[in-house]
VOGU-924070 format. One record per residue (C-alpha): residue in three letters; residue number from 1; x, y, z. Coordinates in pm, 1 decimal, padded with zeros to 6 digits. Layout:
% residues N
+--------+-----+----------+----------+----------+
! residu ! num !       c1 !       c2 !       c3 !
+--------+-----+----------+----------+----------+
!    ALA ! NUM !        X !        Y !        Z !
...
+--------+-----+----------+----------+----------+
***
This chain:
% residues 365
+--------+-----+----------+----------+----------+
! residu ! num !       c1 !       c2 !       c3 !
+--------+-----+----------+----------+----------+
!    MET !   1 ! -00022.2 ! -00007.1 !  00005.4 !
!    ALA !   2 !  00127.2 !  00353.2 ! -00091.0 !
!    LYS !   3 !  00214.6 !  00615.9 !  00118.0 !
!    ILE !   4 ! -00043.6 !  00898.5 !  00084.4 !
!    LEU !   5 ! -00080.7 !  01262.9 !  00192.9 !
!    ILE !   6 ! -00384.3 !  01486.1 !  00107.5 !
!    SER !   7 ! -00436.3 !  01834.5 !  00253.1 !
!    PRO !   8 ! -00682.9 !  02160.2 !  00116.0 !
!    GLY !   9 ! -00574.8 !  02295.7 ! -00212.4 !
!    LYS !  10 ! -00471.2 !  02652.2 !  00029.1 !
!    TYR !  11 ! -00519.2 !  02751.0 !  00374.7 !
!    VAL !  12 ! -00495.7 !  03122.7 !  00469.2 !
!    GLN !  13 ! -00486.1 !  03210.5 !  00844.3 !
!    GLY !  14 ! -00469.6 !  03548.1 !  00985.6 !
!    ALA !  15 ! -00664.1 !  03842.6 !  01151.8 !
!    GLY !  16 ! -00951.5 !  04030.8 !  00926.3 !
!    GLU !  17 ! -00924.7 !  03767.4 !  00621.9 !
!    LEU !  18 ! -01324.6 !  03728.8 !  00573.9 !
!    LYS !  19 ! -01319.3 !  04095.0 !  00433.8 !
!    LYS !  20 ! -01157.5 !  03906.5 !  00160.6 !
!    LEU !  21 ! -01365.5 !  03630.2 !  00129.6 !
!    GLY !  22 ! -01514.2 !  03770.4 ! -00222.7 !
!    GLU !  23 ! -01180.1 !  03823.2 ! -00382.7 !
!    TYR !  24 ! -01062.5 !  03484.3 ! -00279.3 !
!    ALA !  25 ! -01412.3 !  03335.5 ! -00430.7 !
!    GLY !  26 ! -01382.7 !  03492.1 ! -00766.6 !
!    VAL !  27 ! -01071.4 !  03220.8 ! -00845.8 !
!    TYR !  28 ! -01366.0 !  02966.8 ! -00815.1 !
!    GLY !  29 ! -01676.5 !  03047.0 ! -00972.6 !
!    LYS !  30 ! -01929.6 !  03295.9 ! -01106.6 !
!    LYS !  31 ! -02190.9 !  03236.3 ! -00800.9 !
!    ALA !  32 ! -02127.3 !  03118.2 ! -00460.6 !
!    LEU !  33 ! -02399.8 !  03000.5 ! -00255.8 !
!    VAL !  34 ! -02302.8 !  03080.0 !  00122.9 !
!    LEU !  35 ! -02397.9 !  02815.1 !  00366.7 !
!    ILE !  36 ! -02397.5 !  02976.5 !  00711.7 !
!    SER !  37 ! -02672.4 !  02983.7 !  01031.8 !
!    ALA !  38 ! -02962.1 !  03215.9 !  01121.9 !
!    GLY !  39 ! -02707.3 !  03338.6 !  01375.6 !
!    GLY !  40 ! -02393.9 !  03350.0 !  01214.6 !
!    GLN !  41 ! -02553.7 !  03565.2 !  00899.3 !
!    LYS !  42 ! -02655.7 !  03821.5 !  01174.6 !
!    ARG !  43 ! -02286.3 !  03845.0 !  01321.9 !
!    SER !  44 ! -02108.2 !  03793.4 !  00987.5 !
!    GLY !  45 ! -02331.3 !  03852.6 !  00664.8 !
!    LYS !  46 ! -02278.7 !  04206.4 !  00587.2 !
!    LEU !  47 ! -01918.4 !  04134.5 !  00620.5 !
!    VAL !  48 ! -01954.0 !  03869.9 !  00344.7 !
!    GLU !  49 ! -02176.0 !  04050.3 !  00124.9 !
!    ASP !  50 ! -01934.3 !  04350.5 !  00142.8 !
!    SER !  51 ! -01658.3 !  04124.8 !  00033.8 !
!    PHE !  52 ! -01842.7 !  04063.1 ! -00248.6 !
!    ALA !  53 ! -01947.9 !  04361.0 ! -00349.1 !
!    ALA !  54 ! -01635.0 !  04456.1 ! -00522.6 !
!    VAL !  55 ! -01583.3 !  04178.3 ! -00736.7 !
!    GLU !  56 ! -01769.9 !  04035.9 ! -01038.4 !
!    THR !  57 ! -01896.3 !  03680.4 ! -00841.2 !
!    ALA !  58 ! -02203.8 !  03686.6 ! -00672.8 !
!    MET !  59 ! -02347.5 !  03501.7 ! -00412.3 !
!    GLU !  60 ! -02655.0 !  03413.0 ! -00188.3 !
!    PHE !  61 ! -02721.2 !  03289.5 !  00154.2 !
!    ALA !  62 ! -02841.8 !  02956.0 !  00223.3 !
!    ILE !  63 ! -02930.3 !  02930.5 !  00624.9 !
!    PHE !  64 ! -02831.4 !  02586.7 !  00736.1 !
!    ASN !  65 ! -03131.7 !  02355.3 !  00942.6 !
!    GLY !  66 ! -02884.0 !  02243.7 !  01215.8 !
!    GLU !  67 ! -02786.2 !  01862.4 !  01111.1 !
!    CYS !  68 ! -02549.5 !  01696.9 !  00867.9 !
!    CYS !  69 ! -02775.7 !  01446.6 !  00717.9 !
!    LYS !  70 ! -02890.8 !  01333.9 !  00395.0 !
!    THR !  71 ! -03199.1 !  01514.5 !  00391.9 !
!    GLU !  72 ! -03047.8 !  01857.7 !  00486.4 !
!    ILE !  73 ! -02756.1 !  01780.7 !  00167.0 !
!    GLU !  74 ! -03029.2 !  01678.9 ! -00070.8 !
!    ARG !  75 ! -03212.3 !  02028.3 !  00010.6 !
!    LEU !  76 ! -02878.9 !  02215.4 ! -00061.8 !
!    ARG !  77 ! -02834.4 !  02069.3 ! -00347.5 !
!    GLY !  78 ! -03181.1 !  02139.2 ! -00498.2 !
!    VAL !  79 ! -03124.6 !  02534.8 ! -00383.0 !
!    MET !  80 ! -02795.0 !  02543.3 ! -00573.0 !
!    GLN !  81 ! -02954.1 !  02396.1 ! -00872.7 !
!    ALA !  82 ! -03234.2 !  02640.5 ! -00911.3 !
!    SER !  83 ! -03022.1 !  02945.8 ! -00795.1 !
!    GLY !  84 ! -02746.2 !  02859.5 ! -01035.3 !
!    CYS !  85 ! -02467.1 !  02882.7 ! -00842.0 !
!    ASP !  86 ! -02112.1 !  02687.8 ! -00934.0 !
!    MET !  87 ! -01971.3 !  02695.4 ! -00587.4 !
!    ILE !  88 ! -02025.0 !  02648.3 ! -00224.9 !
!    ILE !  89 ! -01880.8 !  02841.6 !  00086.4 !
!    GLY !  90 ! -01966.8 !  02712.7 !  00432.6 !
!    ILE !  91 ! -01900.1 !  02972.5 !  00717.6 !
!    GLY !  92 ! -01937.5 !  02837.2 !  01063.9 !
!    GLY !  93 ! -01873.3 !  02511.3 !  01251.4 !
!    GLY !  94 ! -01809.3 !  02149.0 !  01201.4 !
!    LYS !  95 ! -02162.1 !  02036.4 !  01054.3 !
!    ILE !  96 ! -02185.0 !  02328.6 !  00833.5 !
!    PHE !  97 ! -01860.2 !  02239.0 !  00673.8 !
!    ASP !  98 ! -01916.0 !  01870.8 !  00661.1 !
!    THR !  99 ! -02252.5 !  01966.7 !  00469.0 !
!    ALA ! 100 ! -02093.8 !  02218.4 !  00269.4 !
!    LYS ! 101 ! -01794.9 !  01966.7 !  00136.1 !
!    ALA ! 102 ! -02111.5 !  01705.6 !  00072.8 !
!    VAL ! 103 ! -02326.7 !  01920.7 ! -00139.1 !
!    ALA ! 104 ! -01983.8 !  02044.9 ! -00322.2 !
!    TYR ! 105 ! -01916.8 !  01662.5 ! -00403.3 !
!    TYR ! 106 ! -02257.7 !  01558.2 ! -00540.3 !
!    GLU ! 107 ! -02293.8 !  01850.0 ! -00729.2 !
!    LYS ! 108 ! -01924.3 !  01849.5 ! -00857.6 !
!    THR ! 109 ! -01845.8 !  02228.9 ! -00778.8 !
!    PRO ! 110 ! -01530.8 !  02357.3 ! -00553.1 !
!    VAL ! 111 ! -01562.1 !  02440.2 ! -00191.9 !
!    ILE ! 112 ! -01456.5 !  02721.7 !  00029.9 !
!    ILE ! 113 ! -01465.1 !  02663.6 !  00391.1 !
!    CYS ! 114 ! -01470.1 !  02959.5 !  00644.8 !
!    PRO ! 115 ! -01464.9 !  02834.0 !  00987.6 !
!    THR ! 116 ! -01593.5 !  03128.9 !  01255.6 !
!    ILE ! 117 ! -01484.0 !  02882.7 !  01515.4 !
!    ALA ! 118 ! -01178.7 !  02645.9 !  01598.3 !
!    SER ! 119 ! -01356.4 !  02351.0 !  01766.4 !
!    THR ! 120 ! -01269.8 !  02047.8 !  01505.9 !
!    ASP ! 121 ! -01062.9 !  01954.1 !  01283.1 !
!    ALA ! 122 ! -01297.2 !  01927.2 !  00982.1 !
!    PRO ! 123 ! -01220.0 !  02234.1 !  00806.6 !
!    CYS ! 124 ! -00932.8 !  02080.5 !  00623.0 !
!    SER ! 125 ! -01075.9 !  01729.1 !  00543.0 !
!    ALA ! 126 ! -01197.3 !  01515.5 !  00245.3 !
!    LEU ! 127 ! -01433.3 !  01380.2 !  00492.7 !
!    SER ! 128 ! -01799.8 !  01441.5 !  00590.8 !
!    VAL ! 129 ! -01943.7 !  01300.8 !  00878.4 !
!    ILE ! 130 ! -02312.7 !  01194.2 !  00768.5 !
!    TYR ! 131 ! -02554.3 !  01203.8 !  01090.9 !
!    THR ! 132 ! -02911.0 !  01102.3 !  01083.5 !
!    ASP ! 133 ! -03216.6 !  01381.5 !  01147.5 !
!    ASP ! 134 ! -03210.2 !  01314.6 !  01498.0 !
!    GLY ! 135 ! -02831.3 !  01337.1 !  01533.1 !
!    VAL ! 136 ! -02706.6 !  01004.7 !  01565.8 !
!    PHE ! 137 ! -02369.1 !  00868.6 !  01373.1 !
!    GLU ! 138 ! -02459.5 !  00696.4 !  01058.2 !
!    GLU ! 139 ! -02157.7 !  00717.2 !  00829.3 !
!    TYR ! 140 ! -01850.1 !  00846.1 !  00718.9 !
!    LEU ! 141 ! -01832.1 !  01034.1 !  00333.5 !
!    PHE ! 142 ! -01491.2 !  01008.4 !  00227.8 !
!    LEU ! 143 ! -01475.9 !  01281.8 ! -00049.8 !
!    PRO ! 144 ! -01211.1 !  01235.4 ! -00336.3 !
!    ALA ! 145 ! -01069.0 !  01601.3 ! -00273.7 !
!    ASN ! 146 ! -00991.1 !  01809.2 ! -00007.4 !
!    PRO ! 147 ! -01180.5 !  02194.7 !  00014.5 !
!    ASN ! 148 ! -01004.5 !  02442.2 ! -00210.8 !
!    LEU ! 149 ! -00968.0 !  02683.4 !  00016.4 !
!    VAL ! 150 ! -00947.9 !  02689.4 !  00396.0 !
!    LEU ! 151 ! -00987.9 !  03077.8 !  00531.0 !
!    MET ! 152 ! -00942.3 !  03131.5 !  00888.4 !
!    ASP ! 153 ! -01003.9 !  03489.4 !  01011.5 !
!    THR ! 154 ! -00834.0 !  03464.9 !  01366.3 !
!    ASP ! 155 ! -00988.2 !  03791.2 !  01465.0 !
!    ILE ! 156 ! -01358.9 !  03629.9 !  01440.2 !
!    ILE ! 157 ! -01238.5 !  03285.3 !  01598.3 !
!    ALA ! 158 ! -01080.3 !  03471.9 !  01866.7 !
!    ALA ! 159 ! -01416.3 !  03644.3 !  01969.1 !
!    SER ! 160 ! -01588.8 !  03294.9 !  01950.7 !
!    PRO ! 161 ! -01673.2 !  03135.8 !  02320.4 !
!    THR ! 162 ! -01347.1 !  02982.5 !  02469.3 !
!    ARG ! 163 ! -01558.2 !  02696.4 !  02543.0 !
!    LEU ! 164 ! -01550.1 !  02600.1 !  02136.0 !
!    THR ! 165 ! -01133.7 !  02633.8 !  02090.6 !
!    VAL ! 166 ! -01120.7 !  02428.8 !  02384.4 !
!    ALA ! 167 ! -01323.1 !  02171.5 !  02195.4 !
!    GLY ! 168 ! -01069.7 !  02213.4 !  01924.3 !
!    MET ! 169 ! -00817.9 !  02116.9 !  02163.5 !
!    GLY ! 170 ! -01032.9 !  01809.1 !  02257.9 !
!    ASP ! 171 ! -01062.7 !  01715.1 !  01917.1 !
!    ALA ! 172 ! -00679.9 !  01783.1 !  01843.7 !
!    LEU ! 173 ! -00586.2 !  01566.0 !  02127.1 !
!    ALA ! 174 ! -00687.6 !  01258.0 !  01951.4 !
!    THR ! 175 ! -00469.1 !  01305.5 !  01683.6 !
!    TYR ! 176 ! -00133.7 !  01188.6 !  01757.5 !
!    PHE ! 177 ! -00248.8 !  00901.1 !  01968.1 !
!    GLU ! 178 ! -00491.7 !  00773.0 !  01676.9 !
!    ALA ! 179 ! -00183.2 !  00850.6 !  01441.9 !
!    ARG ! 180 !  00023.6 !  00627.1 !  01650.1 !
!    ALA ! 181 ! -00182.9 !  00343.2 !  01696.2 !
!    CYS ! 182 ! -00222.8 !  00340.1 !  01324.3 !
!    VAL ! 183 !  00132.0 !  00375.7 !  01195.6 !
!    THR ! 184 !  00169.3 !  00074.7 !  01480.7 !
!    LYS ! 185 ! -00067.7 ! -00167.1 !  01337.1 !
!    GLY ! 186 !  00028.9 ! -00040.7 !  00987.1 !
!    ALA ! 187 ! -00371.8 !  00056.1 !  00937.2 !
!    GLY ! 188 ! -00531.6 !  00219.5 !  00612.0 !
!    THR ! 189 ! -00551.6 !  00585.3 !  00666.5 !
!    CYS ! 190 ! -00882.4 !  00801.2 !  00579.1 !
!    ALA ! 191 ! -00640.5 !  00944.1 !  00275.8 !
!    GLY ! 192 ! -00670.2 !  00576.6 !  00144.4 !
!    GLY ! 193 ! -00278.3 !  00463.7 !  00182.1 !
!    LEU ! 194 ! -00038.4 !  00477.5 !  00473.2 !
!    SER ! 195 !  00089.5 !  00753.3 !  00675.3 !
!    THR ! 196 !  00356.2 !  00927.4 !  00516.3 !
!    GLU ! 197 !  00658.9 !  01074.7 !  00776.4 !
!    ALA ! 198 !  00583.0 !  01415.4 !  00703.8 !
!    ALA ! 199 !  00202.5 !  01364.2 !  00809.4 !
!    TYR ! 200 !  00314.5 !  01171.4 !  01164.9 !
!    ALA ! 201 !  00543.8 !  01469.7 !  01225.7 !
!    LEU ! 202 !  00249.0 !  01707.6 !  01195.7 !
!    ALA ! 203 !  00042.5 !  01478.5 !  01419.4 !
!    LYS ! 204 !  00305.1 !  01503.4 !  01690.2 !
!    LEU ! 205 !  00378.9 !  01861.6 !  01612.9 !
!    CYS ! 206 ! -00036.2 !  01899.4 !  01684.4 !
!    PHE ! 207 !  00001.1 !  01693.6 !  02015.3 !
!    ASP ! 208 !  00312.7 !  01918.1 !  02147.3 !
!    THR ! 209 !  00165.3 !  02259.0 !  02081.1 !
!    LEU ! 210 ! -00149.5 !  02185.1 !  02270.3 !
!    MET ! 211 !  00083.6 !  02071.3 !  02564.0 !
!    GLU ! 212 !  00302.1 !  02365.0 !  02536.7 !
!    GLU ! 213 !  00018.7 !  02649.4 !  02430.1 !
!    GLY ! 214 ! -00296.6 !  02509.6 !  02550.5 !
!    VAL ! 215 ! -00352.7 !  02629.4 !  02881.4 !
!    LYS ! 216 ! -00191.9 !  02976.9 !  02796.3 !
!    ALA ! 217 ! -00432.3 !  03045.0 !  02474.7 !
!    LYS ! 218 ! -00700.8 !  02942.5 !  02705.3 !
!    ILE ! 219 ! -00627.4 !  03183.5 !  02966.7 !
!    ALA ! 220 ! -00537.4 !  03483.6 !  02659.4 !
!    LEU ! 221 ! -00926.4 !  03378.4 !  02534.0 !
!    ASP ! 222 ! -01087.0 !  03419.2 !  02829.8 !
!    ALA ! 223 ! -00938.5 !  03754.7 !  02854.6 !
!    GLY ! 224 ! -01038.6 !  03877.2 !  02518.8 !
!    ALA ! 225 ! -00683.8 !  03869.3 !  02372.6 !
!    CYS ! 226 ! -00571.3 !  03689.2 !  02074.6 !
!    THR ! 227 ! -00172.4 !  03575.8 !  02099.1 !
!    THR ! 228 !  00046.0 !  03400.8 !  01922.6 !
!    ALA ! 229 ! -00029.3 !  03102.5 !  02165.7 !
!    VAL ! 230 ! -00401.7 !  03149.5 !  02039.0 !
!    GLU ! 231 ! -00274.9 !  03160.6 !  01683.0 !
!    LYS ! 232 ! -00087.3 !  02830.4 !  01727.4 !
!    ILE ! 233 ! -00370.3 !  02676.5 !  01876.6 !
!    ILE ! 234 ! -00589.8 !  02804.0 !  01589.0 !
!    GLU ! 235 ! -00344.8 !  02633.5 !  01387.9 !
!    ALA ! 236 ! -00296.5 !  02336.7 !  01579.7 !
!    ASN ! 237 ! -00680.1 !  02242.0 !  01606.6 !
!    THR ! 238 ! -00756.7 !  02289.3 !  01235.1 !
!    LEU ! 239 ! -00435.0 !  02229.0 !  00968.5 !
!    LEU ! 240 ! -00209.1 !  02003.9 !  01194.7 !
!    SER ! 241 ! -00486.7 !  01793.7 !  01349.4 !
!    GLY ! 242 ! -00691.6 !  01789.5 !  01025.5 !
!    ILE ! 243 ! -00372.1 !  01673.8 !  00829.6 !
!    GLY ! 244 ! -00248.4 !  01442.5 !  01106.5 !
!    PHE ! 245 ! -00581.3 !  01280.6 !  01153.3 !
!    GLU ! 246 ! -00671.1 !  01244.0 !  00757.4 !
!    SER ! 247 ! -00333.6 !  01127.7 !  00666.2 !
!    CYS ! 248 ! -00226.7 !  00925.8 !  00961.4 !
!    GLY ! 249 ! -00587.0 !  00757.1 !  01031.1 !
!    LEU ! 250 ! -00841.7 !  00733.8 !  01285.3 !
!    ALA ! 251 ! -00861.3 !  00465.7 !  01584.3 !
!    GLY ! 252 ! -01004.2 !  00447.3 !  01925.3 !
!    ALA ! 253 ! -01110.5 !  00784.0 !  02054.9 !
!    HIS ! 254 ! -01317.3 !  00916.3 !  01751.6 !
!    ALA ! 255 ! -01488.1 !  00524.5 !  01750.6 !
!    ILE ! 256 ! -01587.8 !  00597.3 !  02093.8 !
!    HIS ! 257 ! -01695.1 !  00938.8 !  02001.9 !
!    ASN ! 258 ! -01960.9 !  00784.7 !  01779.3 !
!    GLY ! 259 ! -02053.8 !  00557.3 !  02048.5 !
!    LEU ! 260 ! -02134.5 !  00800.3 !  02278.7 !
!    THR ! 261 ! -02375.4 !  00968.8 !  01990.2 !
!    VAL ! 262 ! -02635.1 !  00665.4 !  02085.3 !
!    LEU ! 263 ! -02687.9 !  00872.7 !  02417.4 !
!    PRO ! 264 ! -02938.7 !  01148.0 !  02390.5 !
!    GLU ! 265 ! -02786.1 !  01275.4 !  02729.5 !
!    CYS ! 266 ! -02467.6 !  01347.2 !  02535.6 !
!    HIS ! 267 ! -02612.7 !  01535.4 !  02231.3 !
!    HIS ! 268 ! -02556.3 !  01856.1 !  02367.0 !
!    MET ! 269 ! -02173.2 !  01816.8 !  02384.9 !
!    TYR ! 270 ! -01947.1 !  01944.7 !  02124.3 !
!    HIS ! 271 ! -01754.1 !  01666.6 !  01916.8 !
!    GLY ! 272 ! -01425.5 !  01767.0 !  02064.6 !
!    GLU ! 273 ! -01582.5 !  01726.6 !  02419.4 !
!    LYS ! 274 ! -01643.0 !  01369.5 !  02392.1 !
!    VAL ! 275 ! -01355.1 !  01303.5 !  02162.1 !
!    ALA ! 276 ! -01115.9 !  01393.6 !  02436.4 !
!    PHE ! 277 ! -01305.2 !  01151.5 !  02689.5 !
!    GLY ! 278 ! -01253.5 !  00871.2 !  02365.1 !
!    THR ! 279 ! -00878.9 !  00977.5 !  02379.1 !
!    ILE ! 280 ! -00849.5 !  00935.6 !  02750.7 !
!    ALA ! 281 ! -01048.7 !  00546.8 !  02683.4 !
!    GLN ! 282 ! -00854.7 !  00506.8 !  02435.4 !
!    LEU ! 283 ! -00536.0 !  00509.9 !  02644.4 !
!    VAL ! 284 ! -00678.4 !  00334.2 !  02893.3 !
!    LEU ! 285 ! -00761.9 !  00027.8 !  02661.5 !
!    GLU ! 286 ! -00350.4 !  00071.4 !  02543.2 !
!    ASN ! 287 ! -00255.7 !  00055.1 !  02922.3 !
!    ILE ! 288 ! -00062.9 !  00359.2 !  02885.1 !
!    PRO ! 289 !  00227.0 !  00395.8 !  03167.5 !
!    ALA ! 290 !  00012.6 !  00580.3 !  03448.3 !
!    ASP ! 291 !  00231.6 !  00921.9 !  03465.4 !
!    GLU ! 292 !  00141.9 !  00977.0 !  03097.2 !
!    LEU ! 293 ! -00222.8 !  00898.1 !  03148.4 !
!    GLU ! 294 ! -00204.4 !  01164.9 !  03459.7 !
!    GLU ! 295 ! -00021.7 !  01416.1 !  03207.8 !
!    ILE ! 296 ! -00339.1 !  01395.5 !  02963.7 !
!    ILE ! 297 ! -00634.7 !  01410.7 !  03217.4 !
!    GLY ! 298 ! -00466.1 !  01695.9 !  03393.2 !
!    PHE ! 299 ! -00420.4 !  01890.5 !  03059.9 !
!    CYS ! 300 ! -00810.8 !  01822.0 !  03016.5 !
!    ILE ! 301 ! -00922.3 !  01962.6 !  03357.1 !
!    GLU ! 302 ! -00669.9 !  02260.5 !  03309.5 !
!    VAL ! 303 ! -00823.4 !  02400.1 !  02985.5 !
!    GLY ! 304 ! -01188.2 !  02235.0 !  03087.2 !
!    LEU ! 305 ! -01208.4 !  01930.3 !  02886.3 !
!    PRO ! 306 ! -01475.9 !  01677.9 !  03030.9 !
!    VAL ! 307 ! -01289.1 !  01369.6 !  03191.6 !
!    THR ! 308 ! -01603.1 !  01216.5 !  03332.8 !
!    LEU ! 309 ! -01929.3 !  01063.8 !  03179.9 !
!    LYS ! 310 ! -02104.9 !  01284.6 !  03383.6 !
!    GLY ! 311 ! -01916.1 !  01598.9 !  03254.9 !
!    LEU ! 312 ! -02066.9 !  01473.9 !  02915.9 !
!    GLY ! 313 ! -02399.7 !  01488.7 !  03067.9 !
!    LEU ! 314 ! -02466.8 !  01124.7 !  03170.8 !
!    GLU ! 315 ! -02616.3 !  01190.1 !  03508.1 !
!    GLU ! 316 ! -02706.1 !  00806.6 !  03573.2 !
!    VAL ! 317 ! -02421.5 !  00588.5 !  03447.2 !
!    THR ! 318 ! -02531.6 !  00226.1 !  03422.1 !
!    ASP ! 319 ! -02335.0 ! -00063.8 !  03283.1 !
!    GLU ! 320 ! -02595.8 ! -00083.8 !  03010.8 !
!    LYS ! 321 ! -02574.2 !  00248.8 !  02905.5 !
!    ILE ! 322 ! -02186.8 !  00209.7 !  02908.4 !
!    MET ! 323 ! -02230.6 ! -00119.2 !  02679.9 !
!    ALA ! 324 ! -02471.0 !  00068.2 !  02426.6 !
!    VAL ! 325 ! -02174.1 !  00318.6 !  02348.8 !
!    ALA ! 326 ! -01889.8 ! -00002.5 !  02323.3 !
!    VAL ! 327 ! -02090.3 ! -00188.9 !  02105.0 !
!    ALA ! 328 ! -02168.1 !  00092.0 !  01882.4 !
!    ALA ! 329 ! -01781.9 !  00229.3 !  01897.9 !
!    CYS ! 330 ! -01689.7 ! -00148.9 !  01764.5 !
!    ALA ! 331 ! -01935.0 ! -00118.2 !  01465.8 !
!    GLU ! 332 ! -01776.1 ! -00315.7 !  01211.3 !
!    ASN ! 333 ! -01701.1 !  00025.3 !  00957.1 !
!    ASP ! 334 ! -01594.9 !  00215.2 !  01262.6 !
!    THR ! 335 ! -01236.6 !  00313.8 !  01322.6 !
!    LEU ! 336 ! -01185.9 !  00076.8 !  01688.2 !
!    HIS ! 337 ! -01012.6 ! -00172.1 !  01459.2 !
!    ASN ! 338 ! -00759.8 !  00040.9 !  01366.5 !
!    MET ! 339 ! -00576.7 ! -00024.0 !  01749.5 !
!    PRO ! 340 ! -00323.5 ! -00246.7 !  01710.7 !
!    PHE ! 341 ! -00458.7 ! -00529.1 !  01912.8 !
!    GLN ! 342 ! -00808.2 ! -00698.1 !  01878.5 !
!    VAL ! 343 ! -01037.3 ! -00510.3 !  02112.9 !
!    THR ! 344 ! -01422.7 ! -00600.0 !  02178.3 !
!    ALA ! 345 ! -01739.3 ! -00450.0 !  02300.4 !
!    GLU ! 346 ! -01625.8 ! -00566.7 !  02662.4 !
!    SER ! 347 ! -01287.6 ! -00466.9 !  02648.3 !
!    VAL ! 348 ! -01403.7 ! -00119.9 !  02516.5 !
!    ALA ! 349 ! -01651.3 ! -00106.1 !  02800.4 !
!    ALA ! 350 ! -01437.7 ! -00182.0 !  03033.4 !
!    ALA ! 351 ! -01170.3 !  00118.4 !  02924.8 !
!    ILE ! 352 ! -01463.7 !  00350.1 !  02929.3 !
!    LYS ! 353 ! -01586.7 !  00262.8 !  03286.3 !
!    ALA ! 354 ! -01236.1 !  00274.1 !  03377.3 !
!    ALA ! 355 ! -01196.4 !  00627.4 !  03212.9 !
!    ASP ! 356 ! -01481.4 !  00768.0 !  03400.7 !
!    ALA ! 357 ! -01295.5 !  00635.4 !  03739.6 !
!    TYR ! 358 ! -00957.6 !  00786.9 !  03651.2 !
!    GLY ! 359 ! -01156.5 !  01135.3 !  03598.0 !
!    ARG ! 360 ! -01346.2 !  01119.9 !  03888.2 !
!    TYR ! 361 ! -01035.6 !  01015.1 !  04093.8 !
!    PHE ! 362 ! -00856.5 !  01327.5 !  03978.2 !
!    THR ! 363 ! -01130.6 !  01562.2 !  03983.5 !
!    GLU ! 364 ! -01290.9 !  01461.9 !  04270.4 !
!    GLY ! 365 ! -00978.4 !  01299.6 !  04506.8 !
+--------+-----+----------+----------+----------+
***
């Protein structure tokens, strides 16, 4: 199997870059469908419209219905066809990106991704996570190409709630550990091959950046400051994690996240918050040394990521609920089987139960 690295066609990160969106979009087509939430349009709609005012490329807004599901994808395909749009731009968060990427794939158009938050590593990937209309994980849609452009306006991202960027750290936290598992096993990656040394180095850099800059960035964001640490964390959450997970592979952490989606009590939690707990459970499954496990749990506690099932919204923890998560995580088409040893629903359930206990030990004493 060949080694393969994939990445977005262009990545731009800087203050005030959304003001140039129309200029960037002009390279890719004549009319853009801009997918955005109702709240996002109120906050950034005029800025987006003004960016197109000085260019020949036209645009129109489409309000996102809230879930990356087949129903929403088909609705937006109809909007694109009826309006004559020849590209799509997703502005907002992860489910908007995944929906925009899926629509672009089916309509065979370019796609531009403009995060207003740094809460996941979804922006750079050739992947859409498809859920049911009710928000339960359904499948991964692997795409033939990454976004044409990822545009990160750090002024806007730094002004978003700190919790969102911290959730992005939770998503990024899994990158190196899942990459390590896949490389150890020789598992195929989301890019359709084996990991390159370059991708693995970026995954490790992602982890090192989190450990060095994460707490500093969290404190700065709480103070309303966009510092060098914040800039580095935005890049780690988005570019380093995006290339790292996609070109090195997913394993236990994201599979356990997907398992957690079967519990309605967890639906209000952000993707990266559930992935952070999934990372701890994966590390328990691997039986890493106690001091390393303590370091990861301590980091999560310090930046505000959940380390217990109660922290994920599960007030009543039962063996039946834990096993339901474990069974879903072990689904035949999920990535838990990229771990470099045999896993069973029983071993995963035990790891989840122990991860919860370790989290309570370090938070409650």
